ROSE-4610 file (N, C-alpha, C; in Angstrom, 1 decimal, always signed):
// ROSE-4610
residu = [M/M/M/H/H/H/T/T/T/I/I/I/G/G/G/F/F/F/V/V/V/V/V/V/F/F/F/P/P/P/D/D/D/F/F/F/H/H/H/L/L/L/L/L/L/G/G/G/F/F/F/V/V/V/A/A/A/V/V/V/S/S/S/V/V/V/F/F/F/E/E/E/T/T/T/A/A/A/N/N/N/R/R/R/V/V/V/L/L/L/G/G/G/E/E/E/P/P/P/S/S/S/Y/Y/Y/Q/Q/Q/V/V/V/T/T/T/L/L/L/L/L/L/S/S/S/D/D/D/A/A/A/G/G/G/G/G/G/L/L/L/V/V/V/S/S/S/A/A/A/S/S/S/A/A/A/G/G/G/F/F/F/R/R/R/I/I/I/E/E/E/T/T/T/Q/Q/Q/P/P/P/F/F/F/G/G/G/E/E/E/E/E/E/P/P/P/S/S/S/T/T/T/R/R/R/S/S/S/C/C/C/S/S/S/P/P/P/P/P/P/G/G/G/S/S/S/R/R/R/P/P/P/T/T/T/S/S/S/R/R/R/R/R/R/R/R/R/H/H/H]
num = [1/1/1/2/2/2/3/3/3/4/4/4/5/5/5/6/6/6/7/7/7/8/8/8/9/9/9/10/10/10/11/11/11/12/12/12/13/13/13/14/14/14/15/15/15/16/16/16/17/17/17/18/18/18/19/19/19/20/20/20/21/21/21/22/22/22/23/23/23/24/24/24/25/25/25/26/26/26/27/27/27/28/28/28/29/29/29/30/30/30/31/31/31/32/32/32/33/33/33/34/34/34/35/35/35/36/36/36/37/37/37/38/38/38/39/39/39/40/40/40/41/41/41/42/42/42/43/43/43/44/44/44/45/45/45/46/46/46/47/47/47/48/48/48/49/49/49/50/50/50/51/51/51/52/52/52/53/53/53/54/54/54/55/55/55/56/56/56/57/57/57/58/58/58/59/59/59/60/60/60/61/61/61/62/62/62/63/63/63/64/64/64/65/65/65/66/66/66/67/67/67/68/68/68/69/69/69/70/70/70/71/71/71/72/72/72/73/73/73/74/74/74/75/75/75/76/76/76/77/77/77/78/78/78/79/79/79/80/80/80/81/81/81/82/82/82]
x = [+3.3/+4.7/+5.0/+6.2/+7.2/+7.3/+7.2/+7.6/+8.5/+9.6/+10.7/+10.6/+10.9/+11.0/+12.6/+12.8/+14.4/+14.1/+14.5/+14.1/+15.5/+15.1/+16.1/+15.9/+17.0/+17.3/+17.8/+17.4/+17.9/+19.6/+20.0/+21.9/+22.0/+20.9/+21.4/+22.8/+23.4/+24.5/+23.9/+24.1/+23.7/+23.7/+25.0/+26.1/+24.8/+24.2/+23.4/+22.1/+21.9/+20.6/+21.2/+22.5/+23.2/+22.0/+21.2/+20.9/+19.8/+19.6/+18.2/+18.2/+19.2/+19.4/+19.3/+19.6/+19.2/+17.9/+17.0/+15.5/+14.8/+16.0/+15.5/+16.1/+17.2/+17.3/+16.8/+16.3/+16.0/+14.3/+13.4/+12.3/+12.5/+14.1/+14.1/+14.3/+15.4/+15.3/+14.5/+13.3/+11.9/+11.0/+11.1/+10.2/+9.1/+9.2/+7.8/+8.4/+7.3/+7.6/+7.2/+8.3/+8.4/+8.3/+9.2/+9.9/+9.3/+8.9/+8.5/+9.6/+9.8/+10.8/+10.3/+10.0/+8.9/+10.1/+10.2/+11.5/+10.5/+11.0/+10.0/+11.3/+10.5/+10.8/+9.9/+10.2/+9.5/+8.0/+8.4/+6.7/+6.3/+7.2/+7.2/+7.1/+7.1/+7.6/+9.2/+9.9/+11.2/+11.9/+13.1/+14.1/+15.7/+16.4/+17.3/+18.2/+19.3/+20.2/+22.0/+23.2/+24.2/+24.3/+24.2/+24.8/+23.6/+22.4/+22.0/+20.5/+20.5/+19.0/+17.9/+16.7/+15.4/+15.0/+14.4/+13.6/+12.4/+11.7/+9.6/+10.0/+9.5/+9.0/+8.1/+7.7/+6.1/+6.2/+5.3/+5.8/+5.9/+6.1/+6.4/+4.4/+4.2/+2.9/+2.0/+2.2/+1.6/+1.4/+2.2/+2.5/+2.4/+1.8/+1.5/+2.5/+2.7/+2.9/+4.7/+5.3/+6.3/+7.4/+8.6/+9.8/+10.6/+11.1/+12.1/+13.5/+14.7/+15.8/+16.2/+17.8/+18.2/+19.6/+19.7/+20.6/+22.0/+22.9/+24.4/+24.3/+24.8/+25.2/+23.7/+22.7/+21.9/+21.7/+21.6/+21.6/+20.4/+20.0/+18.6/+20.0/+19.1/+19.6/+19.8/+19.4/+19.2/+20.9/+21.2/+22.2/+23.9/+23.4/+24.0/+25.1/+26.7/+27.6/+28.2/+28.6/+29.1/+30.3]
y = [+29.3/+29.4/+30.8/+30.9/+32.1/+32.4/+33.7/+34.4/+34.6/+34.5/+35.8/+36.0/+37.3/+37.9/+38.3/+37.6/+38.4/+39.5/+40.5/+42.0/+41.7/+41.9/+41.8/+43.1/+43.7/+44.4/+44.2/+45.1/+44.5/+44.0/+43.0/+43.4/+42.6/+41.8/+41.1/+40.1/+39.9/+39.1/+37.6/+36.1/+35.1/+34.5/+34.9/+34.7/+35.0/+36.0/+36.5/+35.3/+35.0/+33.7/+32.7/+32.4/+31.1/+31.1/+32.5/+32.6/+31.8/+31.2/+30.9/+29.2/+28.3/+27.3/+27.4/+28.0/+28.1/+28.0/+28.3/+28.0/+26.9/+26.2/+25.4/+23.9/+24.1/+23.3/+23.0/+24.7/+24.5/+24.0/+23.9/+23.2/+21.5/+20.9/+19.8/+18.9/+20.1/+19.8/+19.7/+20.5/+20.2/+19.3/+18.7/+18.1/+18.6/+20.0/+20.3/+22.0/+22.4/+24.1/+24.6/+25.1/+26.0/+27.8/+27.5/+29.0/+28.1/+29.6/+30.4/+31.6/+31.0/+31.9/+32.9/+34.6/+34.9/+36.1/+36.2/+37.3/+38.1/+39.3/+40.6/+41.7/+42.5/+43.5/+44.9/+46.0/+47.2/+47.1/+46.3/+46.3/+44.9/+44.4/+42.4/+42.2/+40.9/+40.8/+40.0/+40.2/+39.5/+40.6/+40.1/+41.0/+40.3/+40.7/+40.4/+40.1/+38.8/+38.8/+39.4/+39.4/+39.9/+39.1/+36.9/+36.4/+36.1/+37.0/+37.5/+36.7/+35.6/+35.3/+36.1/+35.6/+36.5/+35.8/+36.1/+35.8/+36.1/+35.4/+36.0/+36.3/+37.7/+38.2/+38.7/+38.9/+39.7/+41.0/+41.9/+43.1/+43.4/+44.6/+45.1/+44.9/+44.9/+45.1/+43.4/+43.0/+41.4/+40.8/+40.2/+39.8/+40.5/+41.2/+42.0/+41.5/+40.0/+39.6/+39.1/+39.4/+39.1/+39.6/+38.9/+39.5/+39.8/+40.7/+41.1/+41.2/+41.1/+41.4/+41.6/+42.2/+42.2/+41.5/+40.5/+39.7/+40.4/+40.7/+40.6/+40.9/+41.9/+42.2/+42.7/+42.7/+43.5/+45.1/+45.5/+47.5/+47.7/+48.8/+49.5/+50.1/+50.4/+51.1/+52.4/+52.7/+54.3/+55.0/+53.8/+54.0/+53.3/+53.1/+52.3/+53.3/+53.0/+53.3/+53.0/+53.6/+53.5/+53.8]
z = [-21.8/-23.5/-23.4/-23.4/-23.2/-24.7/-25.2/-26.6/-26.8/-27.3/-27.8/-28.9/-29.1/-30.2/-30.8/-32.0/-32.2/-32.7/-32.9/-33.2/-34.7/-36.1/-37.0/-38.0/-38.2/-39.5/-40.5/-41.7/-43.3/-43.0/-43.6/-43.5/-42.6/-41.4/-40.1/-40.5/-39.1/-39.6/-38.8/-39.6/-39.1/-38.0/-37.6/-36.0/-34.8/-35.2/-33.8/-33.6/-34.6/-34.4/-33.5/-33.4/-32.0/-31.5/-30.6/-29.4/-29.1/-30.4/-30.7/-30.3/-30.1/-29.8/-28.5/-27.7/-26.3/-26.0/-26.8/-26.4/-26.9/-28.2/-29.1/-27.7/-26.8/-26.4/-25.0/-24.0/-23.8/-23.6/-24.5/-24.6/-25.2/-25.5/-25.5/-24.0/-23.0/-21.7/-20.8/-21.1/-20.3/-20.8/-22.0/-22.5/-23.1/-23.0/-23.6/-24.6/-25.2/-26.3/-25.2/-24.1/-22.8/-23.4/-24.5/-25.4/-26.8/-27.6/-29.1/-29.5/-30.3/-31.3/-32.2/-32.4/-33.2/-33.8/-35.4/-35.8/-35.7/-36.0/-35.5/-36.2/-37.1/-37.3/-37.9/-38.2/-38.0/-38.7/-39.9/-41.0/-41.3/-40.4/-40.9/-42.3/-42.5/-43.9/-44.5/-44.9/-45.7/-45.6/-44.9/-44.1/-44.9/-45.3/-46.1/-45.2/-45.3/-44.4/-45.1/-44.2/-44.5/-45.8/-45.8/-46.5/-47.4/-48.0/-49.7/-49.2/-48.1/-48.3/-47.1/-47.5/-46.3/-45.9/-45.2/-43.4/-43.5/-43.1/-42.7/-41.1/-41.4/-40.1/-39.8/-38.2/-37.7/-37.7/-37.8/-37.6/-36.0/-35.7/-34.4/-34.4/-32.5/-32.0/-32.3/-32.9/-32.9/-32.0/-31.2/-30.0/-28.5/-27.9/-26.8/-26.0/-25.2/-23.9/-24.9/-26.0/-26.3/-25.6/-25.5/-24.5/-25.8/-26.4/-27.4/-27.3/-28.0/-28.2/-29.3/-29.8/-30.8/-31.0/-32.0/-32.1/-32.1/-31.7/-31.9/-33.5/-34.1/-35.4/-36.3/-35.3/-36.0/-35.5/-36.6/-36.2/-37.6/-36.8/-37.8/-38.9/-39.8/-41.5/-40.9/-40.3/-39.9/-39.3/-38.7/-37.8/-38.9/-39.9/-40.7/-41.0/-41.5/-41.9/-42.8/-43.7/-44.9/-45.2]
């Protein structure tokens, strides 16, 4: 099984999670769970979305074989512009 990690930052945009459906569809077409999606953040725990709700994440480094990417609309808070 391949583990795909999506890196999220505070105030992430939900549109970035459209990519998760690609792996959901692949599992359905293949007829077995070949892909597992994990949500990652710097410290793990709850991360707030721009829409106001929070999602549970795992800290970086817990899944050594995870391939990770950052969905569009995600950005580190240190680079945030006001």
